[in-house]
N, C-alpha and C positions, 0 to 999 in steps of 0.2 A: 481637470483630470477625470477619467471615467474608466469603467470596466473595459470598454473597447480599447483604450490606451494600454491597459494591462495585457489584454490578449494580443495586441499588436506587438508589444515588447516580447512576450513569450514566443510568438511566431518567429520573430527575428532572431532572438538570442538563445532560445532553448530548442526550438523545433525545426531548425534548418530552413526557415523561410516559408513553411507551410503548416497551418494549424487548421485541422478539419472541424466540422461541426460536431463530430463524435468526440473529439478531444475536448472541445469547449464544454460539451455536456458533462464529461467526466470531471473536469476542473470545477465546474459549477456545483456538481453534486458534493464534491469534497469540501468546498468552501461553505456550502450550506450546512453540512454536517458540523463543520468547525464553528460556525455561528451558534449552533445549538449546544455543542458539547465541549468546545475548546476555550482557550483563553484569548478572547477577542482582542486584547491589547498586545498580545505577543505575536507580532508578525513573523519573527524568526521561527517560532514553533510551527506556524502554518506553512511557511516556506519549506521547512524540513519535511513535513508531512507530504506536501505536494511533490517534493523531490523524490521521496521514497516511492510514491505511486508511479512517478515517471520512470524511475529505474526498474521497479519490480514488474512493470507491464511493458517493458521494452519501448517506452515512449508513447504507448497507445492511450494512456489515461483512461483505460476501460478495464472493468473487471475481467480477468482472464483465467483460464485454466493453466496449470503448470505445464511447461513446455510449449505454451501458446497453442495447445491442441484445440480443434474445433468440436470435439466431443469428449465425453468422459472416457469412452473406450480407447480413443486415440491417445489420450493422456496416459492412461494405464499402460498401454502397449509401449509407448515411447520410454516411459520410466523403467519398465521392466527390461527392455532391450539395453538401455544405458547401464542398468545395474548388472545385468549378466555379462556385459562387456567390460566391467570394472571401471566405468566412468563415474561412479558415485561412491568413492571410497569413504566418504563421511557418513554414509547411511549404513546402519547396522540392522534396522528393522524396516523392511519394505512396506511403508505405510500406505502405498497406493493399492496394494492387493486387497481385493474385496473381502470383507469380513463375513461372518456367518449370516448376516442380514442382507448381504449383497451390496453394502455401501463401501465406497472407496474414500480415503481421507487424503488424497493428493491436494496440492496447493490450489487455492481458488481466491479470486478477488483482486483488489488493488495491491494487497500485500499477501504473499502466498501463505495462506493458513493451512497448516498440515497437522496430521495426527488427530485422532478422535478427541483426545483430552483437550486440545486447543479449541476445537469446535464446541465442546461442552462449556469451556470457560467463557468464550465470547458469546455463546448463546445465552448463558446465564446473565452476563453483564448487560446484554441488550434486551433481555426478556423475550427472546424468540427461540424457536425450536430448530436451531442449527443442527444438532445431532440427528434429529428426525428427518431433516431435509438439507443436507450439506450444500446443495446447489443454490440455496438462498444466498450464499456468499458471492454468487455471480450476479445478483440483482444490484443495480446501481446504488440505490439508497442504502441498502444493507451493507454492501461492500464499503461504502464511504464511512458508515458508522463503525464497522469493524476496524478500519484503518485508524480513524480518529480516536475512538475510545481505547483501542488496544495500545496505541502509542502514548496516549495521555496517561493511562493507568499502569503501564508496564506489563501488560498481559501477554506479550509475546516472549519476553526474555527476562522479565523482572526489572529491566531498566525502563525509565519513562522520560517523557519530554522535559519535565522540570528538572531532571538530573543534569541536563546539559544546556538548557536555555532558561535564563532569568533576565530581569530587566538590565542587569549590569554585565552579563556575559553570554557568550554563545560558543559552544564547543562543537563546531560543525563536523569534525572528523570522528570523534568518539561517540557522537550521537548515533552512529550506525549500529552501535551495540544494542539499541532499542529493538532492532529487528534481526540482525544477522551478523553478530560479531563485528569484525572490521573488514568484512568482505566488500571490496570496491568502495571503501569508505571515502577515499579522496574524490572519486567520481561523483558520488552522491552529494558530498559537500559542495563540489563545484556547481552542480545543478541547483542546490538550495540557495546559494549566493545569487545566482542569476534570477531565480524566482523571487527572492526577497526584493531585489531591485524592481521587478515588475509589479510587485504588490504595492509599491508606493503610489501607483496610479489607481488602485482599487477604490471604488466608491464605498463609503462607509455603510456598513450593514448593521442591523440589530433589531 
C-alpha cells in the first residue's frame, strides 16, 4: 500500500478519473498540516477535513477566492452583483465591501473564511497576521492550517471535529455544522466516505 494507491483511488472515485498535480499538491498540504495539528489516529476526521476542502473549492483542492474569482476585485464585484440581485438572502452585512483601510473580508482558502472577526480569530490561533494581510489565507500552507486548526478547534461555528468523530462513532452528516450548518451536508458526507476508503492506502506518517 502506498500514497500513490491513495491518489489513484481518489482519482477514480472522487475526481472523475483525473487528478492533477495541483490537486495532489493541495491534498498533500492538508495531510501535512493534519500530521502537525490533527489527531493522527482518526482517519475519519482527516477524511472529513479533505471532503470539506474538496467541496468548498469546487473540487480544485486549492485555496480559492470566494466565487472562484481570479482577483480580489473580481470577487468583490461578483458578490456585489449577486447581493444587489437578491441572490444572497442569507447575507445582512456585505462583508466583501472594502473597509476604511481598503481591505475586503470575502471568503478565501480551502474553507471560505469570511468577516474580519474570523480572520482575527484564525490569525491569533495560528500566530500570523491574517487581519493585516488577509491574502495570506490563499497561501497553500496557511490555508491548510486554517482548515485543519479551524475545524479541530471549532473556530468557524463553535462546532469541532471531536463533536462528531470519535473512535466509536462518526456522524458524517451533522459534521457539516463545523463549517456551514447543514448546507449540502449529504454531499460532503458522501465525499468523506469515499476519501476515508482512499486513506486506507496512505503510507503512515509522523
